[in-house]
Backbone bond lengths (Angstrom), bond angles and torsions (degrees), N, CA, C in turn:
res aa  C-N    CA-C-N  psi(-1)  N-CA   C-N-CA  omega(-1)  CA-C   N-CA-C  phi
1 M - - - 1.455 - - 1.525 107.67 -
2 R 1.312 115.15 131.03 1.465 119.09 175.08 1.496 109.63 -97.96
3 V 1.347 115.24 139.81 1.472 120.29 179.19 1.528 108.42 -134.14
4 M 1.307 114.07 147.74 1.465 121.69 171.59 1.513 107.73 -99.75
5 I 1.294 117.48 126.82 1.459 123.50 178.47 1.535 105.37 -102.86
6 L 1.322 116.73 117.28 1.463 121.79 -175.96 1.510 109.82 -108.46
7 V 1.317 116.69 118.82 1.455 122.30 175.66 1.540 106.31 -88.14
8 K 1.344 114.96 116.61 1.454 119.59 -176.45 1.533 110.10 -74.10
9 A 1.299 115.73 143.78 1.464 123.21 178.95 1.524 109.63 -70.51
10 T 1.327 114.27 156.64 1.464 122.31 173.71 1.540 107.88 -130.51
11 L 1.292 116.02 172.31 1.468 118.90 175.79 1.519 111.27 -56.34
12 E 1.349 116.51 -37.67 1.472 120.74 -179.23 1.523 110.07 -66.42
13 S 1.353 117.19 -48.33 1.471 118.73 -178.33 1.519 111.77 -65.27
14 E 1.330 116.52 -36.35 1.469 120.25 178.56 1.514 112.29 -70.91
15 S 1.348 118.05 -22.47 1.447 120.66 177.03 1.528 111.79 -81.57
16 G 1.351 116.55 -5.63 1.451 120.26 179.85 1.523 113.50 91.81
17 L 1.334 118.10 6.70 1.458 121.39 178.58 1.516 109.31 -61.81
18 L 1.324 117.75 120.15 1.448 121.80 179.67 1.540 109.94 -84.28
19 P 1.329 116.54 151.75 1.461 119.32 179.36 1.532 111.99 -64.83
20 S 1.328 114.60 154.07 1.435 120.30 177.94 1.528 109.66 -71.95
21 T 1.328 116.00 164.75 1.458 121.47 176.66 1.508 110.22 -57.52
22 E 1.352 117.03 -41.62 1.479 121.10 -179.79 1.521 110.61 -61.78
23 L 1.322 117.65 -43.16 1.471 120.21 179.99 1.511 110.08 -67.09
24 L 1.342 117.44 -42.45 1.483 119.69 176.93 1.524 110.92 -58.52
25 E 1.321 117.29 -42.29 1.452 120.99 178.63 1.538 110.90 -62.44
26 A 1.317 115.34 -45.94 1.487 120.48 -179.57 1.531 111.26 -63.29
27 M 1.340 116.35 -43.36 1.466 119.67 -179.28 1.547 110.25 -69.30
28 T 1.315 118.46 -36.30 1.463 120.82 176.93 1.523 110.70 -63.57
29 K 1.311 116.39 -42.62 1.485 121.18 177.00 1.519 109.21 -62.06
30 F 1.310 119.33 -45.11 1.465 123.25 179.26 1.523 110.03 -62.17
31 N 1.335 118.35 -44.77 1.452 122.40 177.28 1.518 111.96 -59.70
32 E 1.329 116.04 -41.08 1.467 120.40 177.49 1.534 110.34 -61.83
33 E 1.335 117.80 -40.61 1.458 122.76 177.25 1.526 109.96 -61.48
34 L 1.326 116.03 -44.40 1.476 119.39 179.34 1.522 111.53 -63.38
35 V 1.314 117.54 -43.22 1.467 120.61 -179.72 1.533 109.52 -65.28
36 N 1.338 116.60 -46.77 1.457 120.07 -178.99 1.539 112.80 -62.83
37 A 1.340 117.10 -27.65 1.460 120.95 177.36 1.519 112.11 -85.55
38 G 1.337 116.24 -3.13 1.470 120.16 178.56 1.530 112.22 76.10
39 I 1.343 117.06 22.48 1.482 122.23 -177.36 1.524 111.80 -92.67
40 M 1.309 116.70 -47.42 1.473 121.01 -169.90 1.521 110.90 -80.09
41 L 1.365 114.20 125.47 1.453 120.78 174.90 1.513 111.46 -102.14
42 A 1.337 117.65 -31.33 1.458 122.90 179.81 1.529 108.28 -165.68
43 G 1.306 115.65 163.39 1.454 120.17 175.78 1.510 111.38 176.25
44 E 1.332 114.75 142.95 1.481 120.80 -179.34 1.502 108.48 -157.68
45 G 1.346 114.52 158.98 1.446 121.21 167.93 1.501 109.44 -91.46
46 L 1.306 117.16 152.40 1.467 122.33 179.96 1.516 110.82 -110.88
47 Q 1.328 116.39 142.91 1.468 120.01 173.36 1.525 110.06 -65.81
48 P 1.312 118.33 162.37 1.481 120.30 178.43 1.505 112.82 -57.44
49 S 1.300 115.94 156.25 1.463 120.95 -178.10 1.520 111.65 -62.88
50 S 1.332 118.49 -17.69 1.475 119.42 175.25 1.509 111.91 -63.69
51 S 1.343 117.58 -19.77 1.485 120.60 175.85 1.530 112.62 -90.23
52 G 1.345 116.69 -2.20 1.446 118.71 -172.89 1.522 113.43 -108.07
53 K 1.284 112.72 179.52 1.488 122.21 177.44 1.534 106.93 -136.99
54 R 1.315 116.17 157.08 1.459 122.96 171.66 1.493 108.09 -123.79
55 V 1.327 116.06 143.86 1.442 121.09 175.70 1.534 106.30 -118.15
56 A 1.344 115.17 118.92 1.460 122.33 179.64 1.516 108.50 -95.23
57 F 1.340 115.99 135.54 1.467 122.05 -178.92 1.510 108.67 -110.62
58 N 1.331 115.06 133.56 1.464 122.34 172.12 1.524 106.69 -142.70
59 G 1.373 116.10 95.75 1.435 118.48 -173.11 1.515 111.16 60.75
60 A 1.295 117.60 -127.33 1.471 121.84 178.87 1.518 112.61 -83.12
61 D 1.323 119.15 -10.50 1.486 122.99 -176.69 1.530 109.79 -82.16
62 R 1.321 113.65 146.07 1.471 122.56 175.81 1.528 107.87 -131.25
63 T 1.321 116.32 132.33 1.455 121.47 177.17 1.520 106.88 -125.54
64 V 1.344 115.89 129.12 1.468 121.27 -178.95 1.518 107.98 -102.52
65 Y 1.341 115.07 131.39 1.474 123.48 177.92 1.517 108.16 -116.69
66 D 1.336 114.20 136.99 1.464 119.92 174.61 1.525 109.72 -87.55
67 G 1.353 116.12 144.89 1.465 120.43 173.20 1.509 108.76 -72.94
68 P 1.306 120.30 171.19 1.478 124.44 7.74 1.521 110.99 -79.24
69 F 1.366 112.93 162.09 1.463 119.41 179.99 1.504 109.87 -112.14
70 D 1.327 114.52 147.79 1.453 121.56 -179.54 1.545 110.90 -70.82
71 E 1.324 114.60 179.85 1.455 121.32 178.16 1.526 113.37 56.22
72 T 1.330 114.52 65.58 1.438 121.64 -177.72 1.523 111.81 -50.70
73 T 1.322 119.71 -39.24 1.448 121.18 -175.98 1.545 111.75 -68.34
74 E 1.311 117.97 -13.89 1.457 121.11 177.78 1.542 112.34 -93.55
75 L 1.302 116.48 -4.92 1.466 121.04 -178.87 1.509 110.97 -91.52
76 V 1.325 115.63 160.33 1.455 122.17 179.49 1.525 108.49 -113.09
77 S 1.345 115.59 133.64 1.458 119.17 -179.81 1.507 112.54 -106.90
78 G 1.350 116.49 -8.60 1.452 120.74 179.10 1.506 109.99 -174.23
79 Y 1.322 115.80 168.57 1.479 118.80 -178.91 1.517 110.49 -154.37
80 W 1.307 114.51 159.97 1.460 123.41 164.56 1.513 107.95 -129.59
81 L 1.301 116.58 153.99 1.440 123.06 168.24 1.537 105.20 -117.10
82 W 1.349 115.87 120.90 1.457 121.54 -175.44 1.510 110.44 -121.00
83 E 1.316 115.73 153.71 1.458 124.44 169.45 1.529 105.55 -113.21
84 V 1.322 116.95 114.66 1.471 123.02 -176.88 1.539 109.64 -128.68
85 R 1.313 117.40 165.54 1.461 121.81 176.18 1.525 110.78 -66.92
86 D 1.350 115.55 -44.44 1.460 120.67 -174.59 1.527 108.42 -161.67
87 M 1.316 114.86 177.50 1.493 120.42 -179.29 1.521 110.89 -62.64
88 A 1.318 117.31 -34.19 1.471 119.27 -178.41 1.545 110.32 -62.52
89 E 1.313 116.42 -39.77 1.467 119.40 178.48 1.518 110.76 -65.42
90 A 1.337 116.14 -41.01 1.465 119.55 177.60 1.505 111.85 -60.66
91 V 1.332 116.15 -43.09 1.474 119.89 178.44 1.530 110.70 -62.41
92 E 1.330 117.33 -42.51 1.476 120.62 179.02 1.523 110.97 -60.11
93 W 1.337 118.25 -42.10 1.449 120.59 178.84 1.524 110.98 -66.84
94 V 1.309 118.09 -41.89 1.478 120.15 -179.68 1.517 108.94 -63.46
95 K 1.295 118.57 -39.15 1.467 120.99 179.68 1.523 111.11 -62.51
96 R 1.313 118.05 -25.04 1.493 122.42 178.01 1.519 112.14 -83.79
97 C 1.326 117.27 -11.85 1.475 121.44 -175.50 1.524 110.46 -68.36
98 P 1.330 117.58 140.22 1.457 119.39 171.73 1.522 108.39 -62.84
99 N 1.317 118.00 148.44 1.467 120.98 175.11 1.519 107.13 -56.38
100 P 1.340 118.73 118.58 1.467 120.11 -173.87 1.527 113.99 -75.69
101 M 1.331 118.25 -4.40 1.458 122.82 -177.61 1.521 109.92 -126.90
102 P 1.321 116.86 160.34 1.485 118.68 178.29 1.522 112.95 -68.18
103 G 1.311 117.70 -22.81 1.483 121.50 179.65 1.502 110.08 -124.51
104 P 1.332 117.71 -154.69 1.460 121.12 177.98 1.516 111.74 -58.01
105 S 1.321 115.40 143.13 1.500 119.53 179.59 1.521 109.40 -152.92
106 E 1.315 114.58 168.60 1.449 120.48 177.62 1.525 109.71 -134.59
107 I 1.331 114.65 149.06 1.472 121.67 173.83 1.534 105.64 -125.92
108 E 1.311 115.67 132.43 1.466 121.99 178.69 1.531 109.49 -106.49
109 I 1.328 117.49 142.38 1.462 121.93 179.06 1.531 106.36 -117.47
110 R 1.342 116.35 125.01 1.462 120.52 -178.76 1.530 110.01 -131.17
111 P 1.330 117.12 124.79 1.471 118.60 176.23 1.526 110.91 -67.19
112 L 1.311 116.52 146.63 1.463 121.60 173.97 1.517 108.71 -87.35
113 Y 1.297 115.88 150.70 1.456 119.83 171.10 1.536 107.74 -69.61
114 E 1.329 115.06 143.00 1.456 121.58 174.10 1.520 108.41 -112.21
115 A 1.311 118.30 162.63 1.470 122.21 -178.19 1.530 111.61 -52.90
116 A 1.326 116.47 -39.04 1.479 120.67 -178.75 1.533 112.02 -61.65
117 D 1.318 117.47 -24.90 1.473 120.97 -179.90 1.535 110.83 -68.12
118 F 1.346 115.92 -19.93 1.468 120.80 -177.65 1.514 112.28 -106.64
119 S 1.327 117.91 21.08 1.451 122.18 -173.05 1.531 113.04 -54.87
120 E 1.315 117.65 -33.97 1.463 119.78 -179.35 1.517 114.60 -72.65
121 T 1.335 116.99 -24.92 1.469 118.89 -176.97 1.529 113.42 -117.64
122 M 1.347 116.68 -3.23 1.480 121.64 -176.83 1.521 109.12 -82.93
123 T 1.316 117.68 116.71 1.466 120.89 174.23 1.519 109.36 -86.21
124 P 1.346 118.86 162.34 1.460 119.69 176.12 1.526 113.00 -60.65
125 E 1.328 117.35 -31.43 1.473 121.02 178.89 1.540 110.48 -69.10
126 I 1.313 116.31 -41.32 1.482 118.82 177.42 1.504 109.87 -66.01
127 A 1.318 117.74 -42.63 1.486 121.94 -179.98 1.520 109.91 -60.52
128 E 1.332 119.15 -43.00 1.468 122.44 177.57 1.522 110.95 -62.93
129 A 1.319 117.07 -42.40 1.490 121.03 178.65 1.528 109.55 -63.58
130 E 1.320 117.36 -43.05 1.482 121.39 178.93 1.550 110.34 -61.76
131 D 1.324 116.71 -41.65 1.453 121.27 177.43 1.540 110.97 -61.14
132 R 1.345 117.05 -42.79 1.471 120.20 177.26 1.508 110.68 -61.34
133 I 1.338 116.74 -42.76 1.461 120.60 -179.10 1.514 110.87 -62.84
134 R 1.355 116.46 -46.19 1.482 120.06 178.58 1.511 111.24 -60.47
135 K 1.334 117.01 -41.37 1.480 120.05 180.00 1.528 109.66 -62.95
136 K 1.327 117.74 -45.27 1.473 120.00 179.40 1.516 110.98 -61.76
137 L 1.333 116.99 -39.32 1.469 120.50 179.97 1.518 111.03 -66.99
138 S 1.325 117.60 -36.69 1.453 119.96 -179.38 1.502 111.73 -72.39
139 D 1.330 117.93 -20.51 1.466 122.04 178.20 1.501 111.96 -80.97
140 V 1.330 118.04 -13.71 1.458 121.81 -175.90 1.531 111.14 -72.66
């Protein structure tokens, strides 16, 4: 099962406050444990939303908004992509994670859709195209 681990933003992360050397060391150690366990597929920290943009869709119309964005607790400041046995294993790994922020913080765990989840609408042609995309991504 693949899961996306979302580190929620805080006022500190949105202000651009970088982690301390101690936190960087702790997170690097944790990331090494994840890699050595065969769990971590990808992961990065994100710059504050003031560096970002949003594109809103309404039919054929597109509207671009510049950051920063409101509702800090709804923003993401970093992520991991993990391969785990089940949600319980993901929760156990997150509980071992160093607190990613200097103060209170939250991490959200969300399962990714898998091809089998789309069995009712997935045609053989779409499945073949998805397989080609996955292969190209794994070659990167």
